[in-house]
C-alpha positions, 0 to 999 in steps of 0.5 A: 717392398723394395729390397736392395740387392745383396752386394758381393761382400754381404753388407747391407748397402745402406750400412756400407754407406753409413760406415763410409759416411762415418769416416768422412764425418770423423774428420770434422771434429772435435765434436762440440755438444749442442746447447739448448739454444742451438737445438731450438734454432735447428728444430725451427729450421727443420720444421719451417722447411717442412711447412709448419707455421707459428712455430714455438719450441720450449723446454729443450732439455738434454736427456740422460743416457745415450752412450752413442746418441745425443737425446733432447726432450722438447715441447712443440707448438705450431698452427696445426696443434691445439696445444704444445706436445712433447717430443724427443730428438735423437741425434748422431755425434760425429762418432759413437760406440756404434754407428747406425742409421736414423733413416732405417730406424724411421722406416721401421718405426713407421712400419711397426706403428699400430702393431707394436708399442713404439714411439710415433715418428714426427720426422727424420733428418737423415743426413743432418742437413737442417739439424746439423747432424742426422736426427730422428724426432719421435713423440714423447711416451710416458713411463719409466725404465725402472721402478722409481723406488730404485735410486741407484744409477747405471749405464743404459739401465744395466743392473736394474731390478724390477722387484714385484714389477718383474712378474707383471712385466715378464709376460709382456716382454716375452709376448712382444718378442714372440710377436716381433719374430712372427711379424710378417708386416714387412712384406707390405711395408716400405723398407727400402734400406733393409735387406732380407737375407736369403732363406735356408742360407748363411746370409743372416749370420754373414751380413752381421759378421761382415758389418762388424768386421768392417767396423773393426777395420775402420776403427781398430786402435791396435791389433787384438788377435782374439778379434781376428780369431773369432772372426774366422771362427764365425765365418767357418761356423755360420749357421743356416737360417731357415726363415729370417725374421725381424730382430731388434738386437737391443731388446733388453733391460733399459730399452722398454718403458712401463707405467707405475703402478700397473706395470704395463709396457708403454713402448719399446725403445732403441730400434737402431740396431734392428735388422732381418736375421736369425731369431737366435741372435735376439735371444743370445743378446737378451740372455747376456749376463751383462743385462741380468741380475741375481735374486735373493736366492742367488739365481740369475734373472734374464734382464732382471725378469725371470730365470734363464730356463724359464725364459727359454722354455716359455719362448719355445712354448709361445713361439712354437720355435725350437731353440737350437743350442749350437745356434744360440751359442754361435750368436752368443759368440757373435754378440760378445764379439760385437761388444768387444769391437764396440768397446775396444775400437769404436768407443776408444777412437771416438774418445781419442778424437773427442768426437762424442758428447760423452768422451769420459763414458765411452772411454770408460766403456773401453775397459769392458772389452776384456770382459767380452774377450774372456766371454768369447774364449769360454763360449768357444771352449765349451764347444771344443772341450778338448782344446787345452 
């Protein structure tokens, strides 16, 4: 596997390029959401360029969700298919709450295929030369992200309750996570746009700190002292990662699908934030109260599936890994800091520039920044109880 050389600033080269590209693209606004007809025409151009013939595209429909990406469902028929098949297109607006790379996502999904429940890759337009914006096309996977009996709507599945499905889904949810962290398939996979942090070093943490610090510098709307203070704390307290592994970094409620009534998980979604790092980073993300619910007894359920103590003990038992409380807290701070940056800078500035298809939603998300700043303060005070 080709691994890019580590830069002096410890930002993965491909991600440094993506942030630079975002600056250029941000000047092209305001962004006009694509119509079904425009999507159909762009798809035909892409498929013709890939050598398909007798192309017929139908049923183009905008999908709900996607606070950062435009998503469309469509049916494709061409000379190589006996019958129309369903696919999903994910496209980048000019700006969103987080900037990611369709090419990296495609590389990873191809590497994981056959080992994990992931959508099948059809094609990727990494720079948007034919689609108009960077885009990734995957096969359509059946299933639901929450029980159909649950009528309430929420952002990205947050607050979903699984009812009796929780006891069916929870073991699968844990098993997939444990296997992901143990996955060694990357050693023989083609992942040229990923960097593997050095073992027994602080690189796993510092790659993320530097990436999000650069995001803050680019998208900062106004100075926030807590953001700067937290960045210093994260650098000074960066933990050593003995053995980096693949981390999904958005493994949570709303990002997996399951069948009814079996409760069988059919796919894991949204791999765009995945990278190689410390397994504690995934755990800290999953354990956020933002993604959980409380049961009738008032006990907090991680991602609406199981109590925190059980999740931690079962992960340790199944993985054979020891969860270090201080490292877990570090990544809880890092994740809250990342979310604060998304909400207080990237979301707001994308809305101000009208560079996103969901201006109202991402502007509303800006209000959540204060929640994450408060969370950061509480977490750091827990480590430094004598600080007034």
